[in-house]
C-alpha positions as CSV (number, residue, x, y, z in Angstrom):
1,X,17.5,-4.2,-53.5
2,X,16.0,-5.3,-50.1
3,X,18.4,-8.4,-50.1
4,X,21.4,-6.0,-50.6
5,X,20.4,-3.6,-47.7
6,X,20.1,-6.3,-45.4
7,X,23.6,-7.5,-46.1
8,X,24.8,-4.1,-45.6
9,X,23.4,-3.6,-42.3
10,X,24.7,-7.2,-41.2
11,X,28.2,-5.6,-42.1
12,X,27.5,-2.8,-39.8
13,X,26.5,-5.3,-37.1
14,X,29.8,-7.4,-37.5
15,X,31.9,-4.3,-36.8
16,X,30.0,-3.3,-33.8
17,X,30.1,-7.1,-32.8
18,X,33.5,-7.3,-32.9
19,X,34.0,-4.5,-30.6
20,X,31.5,-5.3,-28.0
21,X,31.1,-9.0,-27.7
22,X,32.6,-10.1,-24.1
23,X,34.9,-13.4,-23.6
24,X,33.0,-16.4,-24.9
25,X,32.3,-18.8,-21.8
26,X,32.6,-22.6,-22.2
27,X,29.2,-24.4,-22.2
28,X,28.4,-27.9,-23.0
29,X,29.8,-29.8,-26.3
30,X,32.1,-27.0,-26.7
31,X,29.4,-24.1,-27.1
32,X,29.7,-20.7,-25.4
33,X,27.0,-20.6,-22.6
34,X,24.1,-18.3,-23.5
35,X,24.0,-14.8,-22.1
36,X,20.7,-13.2,-21.3
37,X,20.4,-9.5,-20.2
38,X,17.7,-8.7,-17.7
39,X,15.7,-5.5,-17.4
40,X,12.6,-4.6,-15.6
41,X,10.1,-1.7,-15.3
42,X,7.2,-0.5,-13.0
43,X,4.4,1.0,-14.5
44,X,2.3,3.8,-12.3
45,X,5.2,3.9,-9.9
46,X,3.4,6.1,-7.6
47,X,0.5,3.4,-7.2
48,X,2.9,0.6,-6.9
49,X,5.2,2.2,-4.3
50,X,2.2,2.8,-2.2
51,X,0.5,-0.7,-2.6
52,X,4.1,-2.2,-1.5
53,X,4.3,0.4,1.3
54,X,1.0,-0.7,3.0
55,X,2.5,-4.5,2.6
56,X,5.8,-3.7,3.8
57,X,5.5,-0.6,6.0
58,X,8.9,-0.9,7.7
59,X,10.9,-1.1,4.4
60,X,12.0,1.8,1.7
61,X,11.1,1.8,-1.8
62,X,14.7,1.7,-2.8
63,X,15.2,-1.6,-0.6
64,X,12.2,-3.3,-2.1
65,X,13.1,-2.8,-5.6
66,X,16.7,-3.9,-5.1
67,X,15.1,-7.2,-3.6
68,X,12.5,-7.4,-6.6
69,X,15.3,-7.1,-9.1
70,X,17.4,-9.6,-7.1
71,X,14.7,-12.0,-7.0
72,X,14.0,-12.0,-10.5
73,X,17.8,-12.8,-11.4
74,X,17.7,-15.6,-8.5
75,X,14.6,-17.5,-10.1
76,X,16.2,-17.1,-13.9
77,X,19.1,-18.6,-12.4
78,X,17.6,-21.5,-10.7
79,X,15.4,-22.1,-13.7
80,X,18.6,-22.4,-16.0
81,X,22.0,-22.8,-14.3
82,X,23.5,-23.2,-17.6
83,X,22.5,-19.9,-18.8
84,X,24.4,-16.6,-17.8
85,X,21.9,-13.8,-16.6
86,X,23.1,-10.2,-16.6
87,X,21.1,-7.5,-15.1
88,X,21.1,-4.8,-17.8
89,X,24.1,-6.5,-19.4
90,X,25.5,-5.5,-22.8
91,X,26.9,-8.0,-25.7
92,X,24.3,-10.4,-24.7
93,X,22.3,-13.0,-26.9
94,X,19.0,-12.6,-25.5
95,X,17.0,-10.2,-23.4
96,X,14.6,-11.0,-20.6
97,X,12.5,-7.9,-20.0
98,X,9.6,-7.7,-17.4
99,X,7.0,-5.2,-16.3
100,X,5.2,-4.7,-12.7
101,X,1.8,-3.2,-12.0
102,X,-1.5,-3.3,-10.1
103,X,-4.5,-4.8,-11.2
104,X,-8.1,-5.7,-9.8
105,X,-8.3,-9.3,-9.3
106,X,-11.1,-11.5,-8.0
107,X,-14.9,-11.5,-8.3
108,X,-16.3,-8.2,-9.5
109,X,-18.0,-6.3,-6.8
110,X,-20.7,-3.5,-7.5
111,X,-19.9,-0.3,-5.3
112,X,-22.1,2.6,-5.9
113,X,-22.8,1.3,-9.5
114,X,-19.1,0.6,-10.4
115,X,-17.7,-2.7,-10.8
116,X,-14.5,-2.9,-8.6
117,X,-12.1,-5.9,-8.1
118,X,-12.4,-8.1,-5.0
119,X,-8.8,-7.2,-4.1
120,X,-5.9,-5.9,-5.8
121,X,-3.2,-8.1,-7.3
122,X,0.2,-7.7,-9.0
123,X,0.4,-7.9,-12.7
124,X,3.7,-9.0,-14.1
125,X,4.3,-9.6,-18.1
126,X,7.6,-10.9,-19.4
127,X,9.1,-11.9,-22.6
128,X,12.4,-13.9,-23.8
129,X,13.7,-12.3,-26.9
130,X,16.9,-13.1,-29.2
131,X,18.8,-9.8,-29.6
132,X,19.3,-8.1,-32.9
133,X,22.6,-10.7,-33.8
134,X,24.3,-10.3,-37.0
135,X,21.8,-7.7,-38.5
136,X,18.6,-10.0,-38.3
137,X,15.6,-8.7,-36.0
138,X,15.3,-10.4,-32.8
139,X,12.8,-13.1,-32.5
140,X,10.4,-13.6,-29.4
141,X,11.4,-16.9,-27.6
142,X,8.4,-16.8,-25.1
143,X,5.9,-14.6,-23.0
144,X,4.5,-15.0,-19.6
145,X,1.7,-13.1,-17.7
146,X,0.7,-13.4,-13.9
147,X,-2.1,-11.4,-12.8
148,X,-3.9,-12.8,-9.7
149,X,-1.6,-12.7,-6.8
150,X,-1.2,-9.8,-4.4
151,X,2.0,-10.9,-3.7
152,X,4.8,-9.5,-5.5
153,X,7.5,-12.1,-4.9
154,X,5.0,-15.1,-5.5
155,X,3.9,-13.3,-8.7
156,X,7.6,-13.2,-9.8
157,X,8.2,-17.2,-8.8
158,X,5.1,-17.8,-11.0
159,X,5.7,-15.9,-13.8
160,X,9.2,-17.4,-14.4
161,X,8.1,-21.0,-13.5
162,X,5.3,-20.7,-16.4
163,X,8.5,-20.7,-19.1
164,X,9.6,-24.1,-18.0
165,X,13.4,-24.3,-18.8
166,X,14.9,-21.3,-20.5
167,X,17.7,-23.3,-21.5
168,X,15.4,-25.8,-23.6
169,X,14.0,-23.0,-25.0
170,X,17.0,-21.3,-26.3
171,X,18.6,-24.7,-27.5
172,X,15.7,-25.7,-29.5
173,X,15.4,-22.2,-31.0
174,X,19.0,-22.5,-32.0
175,X,18.5,-25.8,-33.4
176,X,15.6,-24.8,-35.6
177,X,17.1,-21.4,-36.5
178,X,20.8,-22.1,-37.2
179,X,21.3,-18.6,-38.7
180,X,23.2,-17.1,-37.1
181,X,25.1,-19.8,-35.3
182,X,26.8,-20.2,-32.0
183,X,30.3,-20.4,-32.3
184,X,30.7,-20.2,-36.0
185,X,33.7,-21.7,-37.6
186,X,34.6,-21.3,-41.5
187,X,36.2,-24.2,-43.4
188,X,37.9,-23.6,-46.7
189,X,39.1,-25.2,-49.8
190,X,40.7,-24.5,-53.0
191,X,39.7,-25.5,-56.0
192,X,43.1,-25.9,-57.6
193,X,46.6,-26.5,-56.7
194,X,47.8,-23.2,-57.7
195,X,47.5,-20.0,-59.7
196,X,50.0,-18.3,-62.3
197,X,50.4,-15.2,-64.3
198,X,49.3,-17.1,-67.4
199,X,46.0,-16.2,-68.5
200,X,44.7,-19.5,-68.4
201,X,46.1,-20.1,-64.9
202,X,45.2,-16.9,-63.3
203,X,41.9,-17.9,-61.4
204,X,40.9,-20.2,-58.6
205,X,37.7,-21.0,-57.0
206,X,37.8,-21.0,-53.2
207,X,35.0,-23.0,-51.4
208,X,33.6,-21.6,-47.8
209,X,31.3,-23.6,-45.5
210,X,30.4,-22.6,-42.1
211,X,29.5,-24.7,-39.1
212,X,28.4,-24.1,-35.6
213,X,29.9,-25.0,-32.3
214,X,28.4,-28.4,-32.7
215,X,30.0,-29.0,-36.2
216,X,26.6,-28.7,-38.1
217,X,26.5,-27.2,-41.4
218,X,25.0,-23.2,-41.3
219,X,22.6,-22.4,-43.9
220,X,19.3,-20.8,-44.7
221,X,17.2,-20.5,-47.9
222,X,15.9,-17.4,-46.8
223,X,18.4,-15.5,-45.1
224,X,21.7,-17.2,-45.6
225,X,25.0,-17.0,-43.3
226,X,27.1,-14.1,-44.6
227,X,30.6,-14.5,-45.0
228,X,32.6,-11.5,-45.9
229,X,35.9,-11.5,-48.1
230,X,38.3,-8.6,-49.0
231,X,37.6,-7.3,-52.2
232,X,41.6,-7.0,-52.9
233,X,44.3,-9.0,-51.5
234,X,48.0,-8.4,-51.6
235,X,48.6,-9.8,-55.2
236,X,44.7,-10.3,-56.3
237,X,41.2,-9.9,-56.4
238,X,38.1,-11.9,-55.1
239,X,34.4,-11.7,-56.6
240,X,31.8,-14.0,-56.3
241,X,32.0,-17.1,-58.3
242,X,29.8,-17.2,-61.6
243,X,26.7,-19.4,-61.2
244,X,27.4,-20.6,-57.7
245,X,23.9,-20.9,-55.8
246,X,24.3,-18.2,-53.6
247,X,23.3,-14.3,-52.7
248,X,26.0,-11.9,-52.5
249,X,26.6,-8.2,-52.7
250,X,30.1,-6.7,-53.8
251,X,31.2,-3.4,-52.4
252,X,34.1,-1.3,-53.3
253,X,36.3,-3.3,-50.6
254,X,34.2,-6.2,-49.8
255,X,32.5,-9.0,-51.3
256,X,29.7,-10.3,-49.0
257,X,28.6,-13.8,-49.8
258,X,25.2,-15.1,-48.1
259,X,25.2,-18.9,-47.9
260,X,21.8,-20.1,-48.4
261,X,22.7,-24.1,-49.1
262,X,24.6,-26.8,-47.8
263,X,27.2,-26.3,-50.8
264,X,28.4,-23.4,-48.9
265,X,29.6,-20.4,-50.8
266,X,32.4,-19.8,-53.4
267,X,34.7,-16.8,-54.4
268,X,36.9,-16.7,-57.3
269,X,40.8,-15.5,-56.8
270,X,42.4,-13.7,-59.8
271,X,46.0,-13.1,-59.7
272,X,46.5,-9.5,-60.7
273,X,50.2,-8.7,-60.2
274,X,53.8,-10.2,-59.6
275,X,55.8,-12.7,-61.1
276,X,57.6,-14.3,-58.2
277,X,56.2,-17.8,-56.7
278,X,54.8,-17.2,-53.1
279,X,51.5,-17.6,-51.2
280,X,48.6,-14.9,-50.9
281,X,47.4,-15.0,-47.3
282,X,43.9,-12.9,-46.6
283,X,41.2,-13.1,-43.9
284,X,37.4,-13.8,-43.9
285,X,34.8,-12.8,-41.6
286,X,31.3,-14.4,-40.3
287,X,29.0,-13.7,-37.6
288,X,27.4,-15.7,-34.9
289,X,25.1,-15.1,-32.0
290,X,27.7,-14.9,-29.7
291,X,30.9,-13.7,-31.5
292,X,32.4,-12.5,-34.7
293,X,34.7,-15.1,-36.1
294,X,37.8,-13.5,-38.2
295,X,39.8,-16.2,-39.8
296,X,42.8,-16.5,-42.1
297,X,41.7,-18.3,-45.3
298,X,44.0,-21.4,-44.9
299,X,45.9,-22.9,-47.0
300,X,46.7,-19.3,-48.3
301,X,46.5,-19.3,-52.3
302,X,49.6,-20.6,-53.8
303,X,51.3,-18.9,-56.3
304,X,53.3,-20.1,-59.1
305,X,55.9,-17.7,-60.5
306,X,57.5,-17.1,-63.7
307,X,61.3,-17.0,-64.7
308,X,63.5,-16.3,-67.7
309,X,67.1,-17.6,-68.3
310,X,69.4,-16.6,-71.0
311,X,72.5,-18.5,-71.2
312,X,75.3,-17.9,-73.8
313,X,77.6,-21.1,-74.7
314,X,80.5,-19.0,-74.5
315,X,81.0,-15.9,-72.5
316,X,84.3,-14.5,-74.5
317,X,84.6,-15.3,-78.3
318,X,87.2,-13.9,-80.8
319,X,86.1,-11.4,-83.2
320,X,84.4,-12.7,-86.2
321,X,83.6,-16.2,-84.1
322,X,80.3,-17.4,-83.1
323,X,78.4,-18.6,-80.2
324,X,74.7,-19.9,-79.5
325,X,72.7,-18.4,-76.9
326,X,69.8,-20.7,-74.9
327,X,66.6,-18.8,-73.7
328,X,64.6,-20.7,-70.9
329,X,61.2,-19.7,-69.9
330,X,59.6,-21.7,-67.4
331,X,57.2,-21.8,-64.5
332,X,58.3,-22.0,-60.6
333,X,55.7,-24.0,-59.0
334,X,55.0,-22.9,-55.2
335,X,57.2,-26.0,-54.3
336,X,60.1,-24.9,-56.2
337,X,59.8,-27.2,-59.1
338,X,60.3,-26.0,-62.6
339,X,57.9,-26.3,-65.3
340,X,59.0,-25.7,-68.9
341,X,56.4,-22.9,-70.8
342,X,56.2,-23.9,-74.3
343,X,54.2,-22.2,-76.8
344,X,54.8,-18.7,-75.1
345,X,56.1,-15.3,-77.0
346,X,59.3,-14.1,-75.8
347,X,60.8,-10.6,-77.1
348,X,64.4,-10.8,-77.8
349,X,66.5,-7.6,-78.3
350,X,70.4,-7.0,-78.8
351,X,72.2,-3.7,-78.0
352,X,75.9,-3.3,-79.0
353,X,75.7,-4.7,-82.6
354,X,78.0,-2.8,-85.2
355,X,78.9,-5.5,-87.8
356,X,77.8,-8.6,-86.2
357,X,74.5,-10.3,-85.9
358,X,72.0,-11.7,-83.6
359,X,69.2,-14.2,-84.8
360,X,66.6,-14.3,-84.4
361,X,65.3,-11.1,-83.2
362,X,61.6,-9.7,-82.0
363,X,58.8,-12.0,-80.9
364,X,59.9,-15.4,-80.9
365,X,57.7,-18.5,-79.6
366,X,59.0,-20.9,-77.2
367,X,59.3,-24.6,-78.2
368,X,57.6,-27.4,-76.2
369,X,60.5,-27.5,-73.6
370,X,60.2,-23.5,-73.2
371,X,63.5,-22.7,-75.1
372,X,64.4,-20.5,-77.9
373,X,68.0,-21.1,-79.4
374,X,69.6,-17.8,-80.8
375,X,73.1,-17.5,-82.5
376,X,75.2,-14.6,-82.3
377,X,77.8,-13.9,-85.2
378,X,80.3,-11.3,-84.0
379,X,82.0,-8.7,-86.1
380,X,85.4,-7.2,-85.8
381,X,84.4,-3.8,-84.9
382,X,82.2,-4.3,-82.0
383,X,83.1,-5.0,-78.5
384,X,80.2,-7.5,-78.0
385,X,76.6,-7.9,-77.7
386,X,74.2,-7.6,-74.8
387,X,71.0,-9.9,-75.3
388,X,67.8,-9.1,-73.7
389,X,64.9,-11.5,-73.5
390,X,61.5,-10.1,-72.0
391,X,58.1,-12.0,-71.6
392,X,55.0,-10.4,-70.6
393,X,52.0,-12.7,-70.1
394,X,48.9,-11.9,-72.0
395,X,47.0,-9.1,-70.5
396,X,49.1,-8.8,-67.6
397,X,50.9,-5.7,-66.1
398,X,54.3,-7.1,-65.3
399,X,57.1,-8.5,-67.4
400,X,60.1,-10.5,-66.6
401,X,63.4,-9.5,-68.1
402,X,66.6,-11.2,-68.1
403,X,69.9,-9.8,-69.9
404,X,73.6,-11.5,-70.6
405,X,76.4,-10.4,-72.8
406,X,79.0,-12.1,-74.9
407,X,82.4,-10.2,-74.9
408,X,85.2,-10.1,-77.7
409,X,88.4,-10.8,-77.2
410,X,91.5,-12.1,-79.0
411,X,91.5,-14.9,-76.9
412,X,90.1,-15.3,-73.2
413,X,92.4,-12.9,-71.1
414,X,94.5,-14.8,-68.4
415,X,97.2,-13.0,-66.4
416,X,100.1,-13.7,-64.1
417,X,102.1,-11.2,-62.1
418,X,103.0,-9.3,-59.0
419,X,101.5,-7.2,-56.8
420,X,103.5,-4.7,-54.5
421,X,102.2,-2.2,-52.2
422,X,104.3,-0.3,-49.9
423,X,102.7,2.0,-47.1
424,X,104.7,4.7,-45.3
425,X,102.5,7.1,-43.4
426,X,103.2,9.5,-40.4
427,X,101.1,12.1,-38.3
428,X,102.1,14.8,-35.7
429,X,99.8,17.0,-33.8
430,X,100.8,19.3,-31.0
431,X,99.0,21.4,-28.5
432,X,100.2,24.1,-26.0
433,X,98.5,26.5,-23.6
434,X,98.4,30.2,-24.2
435,X,101.8,31.3,-22.4
436,X,100.3,34.4,-21.2
437,X,98.1,32.3,-18.8
438,X,99.3,31.0,-15.6
439,X,100.0,27.2,-15.5
440,X,100.9,25.2,-18.4
441,X,99.4,22.4,-20.4
442,X,101.3,20.7,-23.4
443,X,99.9,17.4,-25.6
444,X,101.5,15.8,-28.4
445,X,100.3,13.1,-30.6
446,X,102.7,11.1,-33.0
447,X,102.0,7.9,-35.4
448,X,104.3,6.3,-37.4
449,X,103.0,3.1,-39.8
450,X,105.3,1.0,-42.4
451,X,103.6,-1.9,-44.3
452,X,105.0,-4.1,-47.1
453,X,102.6,-6.2,-48.8
454,X,103.5,-8.6,-51.7
455,X,101.3,-10.9,-54.0
456,X,102.0,-13.2,-56.9
457,X,98.3,-13.9,-58.6
458,X,96.9,-15.7,-61.5
459,X,93.9,-13.7,-63.1
460,X,91.3,-15.7,-65.1
461,X,88.0,-14.6,-66.5
462,X,85.0,-14.9,-64.4
463,X,87.1,-16.7,-61.5
464,X,88.3,-15.5,-58.2
465,X,92.0,-14.7,-58.5
466,X,94.3,-17.6,-57.6
467,X,96.9,-16.5,-55.1
468,X,100.4,-18.1,-56.1
469,X,102.3,-16.6,-53.2
470,X,101.8,-13.7,-50.9
471,X,103.4,-12.2,-47.8
472,X,103.4,-9.0,-45.5
473,X,105.5,-7.4,-42.8
474,X,104.7,-4.0,-41.0
475,X,105.3,-2.1,-37.8
476,X,102.9,0.9,-36.4
477,X,103.7,3.0,-33.4
478,X,102.1,5.6,-31.7
479,X,102.8,8.1,-28.9
480,X,100.9,10.2,-26.6
481,X,102.6,12.9,-24.5
482,X,100.7,15.4,-22.1
483,X,101.9,17.6,-19.5
484,X,100.6,19.7,-16.9
485,X,101.9,22.4,-14.5
486,X,99.5,24.1,-12.1
487,X,99.7,27.8,-11.8
488,X,100.2,28.0,-7.9
489,X,100.5,25.0,-5.2
490,X,99.8,26.0,-1.6
491,X,102.5,24.4,0.9
492,X,102.3,24.2,4.6
493,X,105.3,26.4,6.1
494,X,107.9,24.5,7.8
495,X,108.3,24.4,11.6
496,X,105.3,26.8,11.7
497,X,101.7,27.3,11.3
498,X,100.3,28.6,8.2
499,X,100.7,28.1,4.5
500,X,102.6,29.8,1.6
501,X,101.6,29.6,-2.3
502,X,104.4,28.2,-4.5
503,X,104.6,29.4,-8.2
504,X,104.8,27.8,-10.5
505,X,103.0,24.6,-8.8
506,X,103.2,21.1,-8.9
507,X,103.5,19.3,-12.3
508,X,102.7,16.1,-14.0
509,X,103.4,14.3,-17.2
510,X,102.3,10.9,-19.1
511,X,103.6,9.3,-22.3
512,X,101.7,6.4,-23.7
513,X,103.6,4.4,-26.1
514,X,101.6,1.8,-28.5
515,X,103.3,-0.4,-30.8
516,X,102.0,-3.4,-33.0
517,X,103.1,-5.4,-35.9
518,X,100.7,-6.9,-38.9
519,X,99.1,-10.1,-38.0
520,X,96.8,-12.0,-40.2
521,X,93.1,-12.9,-40.2
522,X,92.0,-14.5,-43.6
523,X,94.8,-12.5,-45.6
524,X,94.0,-12.1,-49.4
525,X,95.7,-10.0,-52.0
526,X,93.5,-9.2,-54.8
527,X,93.9,-7.8,-58.5
528,X,92.3,-6.9,-61.5
529,X,93.3,-6.4,-65.1
530,X,91.2,-5.0,-68.1
531,X,92.7,-4.2,-71.5
532,X,91.2,-2.6,-74.5
533,X,92.3,-4.4,-77.4
534,X,91.5,-1.7,-80.0
535,X,93.3,1.5,-78.0
536,X,95.8,-0.5,-75.7
537,X,94.3,1.6,-72.6
538,X,93.9,-0.8,-69.6
539,X,92.3,-0.5,-66.1
540,X,94.0,-1.9,-62.9
541,X,93.2,-2.3,-59.5
542,X,94.4,-3.9,-56.5
543,X,94.3,-4.3,-52.9
544,X,94.5,-6.7,-49.6
545,X,92.3,-7.2,-46.6
546,X,92.3,-9.6,-43.8
547,X,95.2,-8.1,-41.8
548,X,95.3,-6.5,-38.2
549,X,97.7,-4.7,-35.9
550,X,98.4,-6.6,-32.9
551,X,100.7,-5.2,-30.0
552,X,100.8,-3.7,-26.6
553,X,100.7,-0.3,-25.0
554,X,103.0,1.1,-22.2
555,X,102.0,4.1,-20.1
556,X,104.9,6.2,-17.9
557,X,103.6,8.7,-15.3
558,X,105.2,11.3,-13.4
559,X,104.3,13.7,-10.5
560,X,106.4,16.3,-9.1
561,X,105.4,18.0,-5.8
562,X,107.0,21.3,-5.3
563,X,106.1,21.3,-1.4
564,X,108.2,18.2,-0.7
565,X,110.3,18.2,-3.9
566,X,109.5,15.0,-4.3
567,X,108.9,13.3,-8.0
568,X,106.9,10.0,-8.3
569,X,107.2,7.9,-11.5
570,X,104.7,4.9,-12.2
571,X,104.5,2.7,-15.4
572,X,102.2,0.5,-16.6
573,X,102.2,-2.1,-19.5
574,X,99.2,-3.9,-21.2
575,X,98.9,-7.4,-22.7
576,X,99.3,-7.8,-26.3
577,X,95.8,-7.4,-28.0
578,X,94.2,-6.7,-31.4
579,X,94.5,-2.9,-32.0
580,X,92.9,-2.2,-35.4
581,X,91.9,-3.8,-38.9
582,X,94.6,-2.7,-41.8
583,X,92.9,-2.8,-45.3
584,X,93.8,-0.8,-48.1
585,X,92.6,-0.7,-52.0
586,X,94.0,1.2,-55.0
587,X,90.5,2.0,-56.4
588,X,90.7,1.9,-60.4
589,X,93.8,2.7,-62.1
590,X,94.0,3.8,-65.6
591,X,97.0,3.6,-68.1
592,X,98.2,2.6,-71.6
593,X,100.6,-0.5,-72.5
594,X,102.0,-0.7,-76.0
595,X,102.3,-4.3,-75.5
596,X,98.9,-5.9,-74.8
597,X,100.2,-9.0,-73.4
598,X,102.2,-6.8,-70.6
599,X,100.5,-4.5,-68.0
600,X,103.1,-2.8,-65.9
601,X,103.4,0.1,-63.7
602,X,103.0,2.1,-60.4
603,X,101.4,4.4,-58.6
604,X,102.1,6.9,-55.6
605,X,99.4,8.2,-53.7
606,X,99.3,10.9,-50.8
607,X,96.9,11.3,-48.1
608,X,96.1,14.5,-46.9
609,X,96.0,14.2,-43.5
610,X,99.5,12.3,-43.2
611,X,102.8,12.8,-44.2
612,X,103.8,10.2,-46.5
613,X,102.8,7.9,-49.3
614,X,101.2,4.8,-50.3
615,X,102.9,3.4,-53.3
616,X,101.2,0.6,-55.9
617,X,103.4,-1.4,-58.2
618,X,102.1,-4.2,-60.3
619,X,103.6,-6.3,-63.2
620,X,101.4,-8.5,-65.0
621,X,101.9,-10.8,-68.2
622,X,99.4,-12.3,-70.4
623,X,99.5,-15.9,-70.6
624,X,97.4,-18.9,-72.2
625,X,94.2,-19.7,-70.3
626,X,95.3,-23.1,-70.3
627,X,98.4,-23.0,-68.0
């Protein structure tokens, strides 16, 4: 239980360090420079101030205290220039703290029966401590005391000199105490090529090792290096590998490994959902003296998918005939390779059977090639059969399902015929201003459209329509007329001063004409014919796409000035350009034919916003599909 609480405290430290740690500075061999926070205090400050005032009567306490702090930093930096010393710094690796006070020094002298010091000296004690990194209590790297010098600045110099090289102390400490490390880096290794939804392929061990910035493995038998994984990933779950020599704690959301040996740590990944191939990418976290390292677990966990295919030998058969269907179950490796799954149970179902049969049905086991062979014997009263194959790996939540159909026809329905589409549409909209109001505004919009599209097609089941011939023609006209007459225009008097109003006033008009013809851009006529062999009812649809209106516009403008009696006229014309796309579809049209080999008819459609119609006409005959 004590070990568990230590690791939980470490998690809290990792979160805090992720926010608080500063930018890492380059040091020798690619390691960050140690950062040391420096802080100091004075004991019995009033006496200490009075003592320094006697030595430096012309300086203020604030000035002296600032110089003392600066001297400490200067001595430390001279002692170890490879270390960053920061006064009262946060997020540092180590802390250097000192205390100053006064002490009786020299030979003891008896005065009035009381022993007193020969003189007063400055007392300075200091210590270098590793900060509480990654949840581990700080360790003391050194302590220094000077107590016999009356000069505060010599005392500081002697105190710091007694440490020798602080850099060497830190290096030696980190060499002998690798946990937590400086500049930690995690290395991952997957225990197998991939996982899959199959029960015996669902788990994979992932080994993790931590190295410091020197490339040395990081572990400790007593308080190991902690690596934190998520408990759940996008498609799986993680838990400590059973029997692996490591300490660990598992919470609701995290898996914490404590690396205690050079073999590192290990988690086991278990695939929990999904049937498609892919990769599961997640991150791990570990803590060092100088940083928290968060890394993607690379390579990500490869996941093989499961796929199912059902393919009939014939899609269309005659009533009473039979056809085979092949079910294929296979694994899709991350590299796309297909691996047959033999010996697995696939469930087979059928819909639409009336007097026919499908064998086998129910739970069927695949052969060594991952296949199941089915046989459909068609009846004469049914339309066909829908075959459903389903596979669900054992103890897995998801299942893969595939469907296919076999339709019954007297013979495959192939059709040859023509489609004829005639479009005659017009539109008019006029607006006039209120005649009781002064001035006049009028506008009129008219549109006329005529098009004729014809195509001769060959229709085969399961294939795009073959266009034997097609042609089109069409014209498009649009006219926009506008007229505006002012209520009053003010004119200057002839031969005299002043102005006179003229009613009605000046007027202007415009007439815009847009003319276009049909042009091709991947023009295609399409059609579809489906006949119910039992009732004679059929469904038909047709249409076209890939046409555009191309044309030009002309604008004629007039302006009449009532003051001068002059009328000015201007006209402009545009170059030929593309005006709009033109596509149309009939939607599904239902009809009845007395002859199952002929589908013929026409339909006229009116559009509510337009005057006019669109007429669809079709004439198809059934032909042998070999033609």
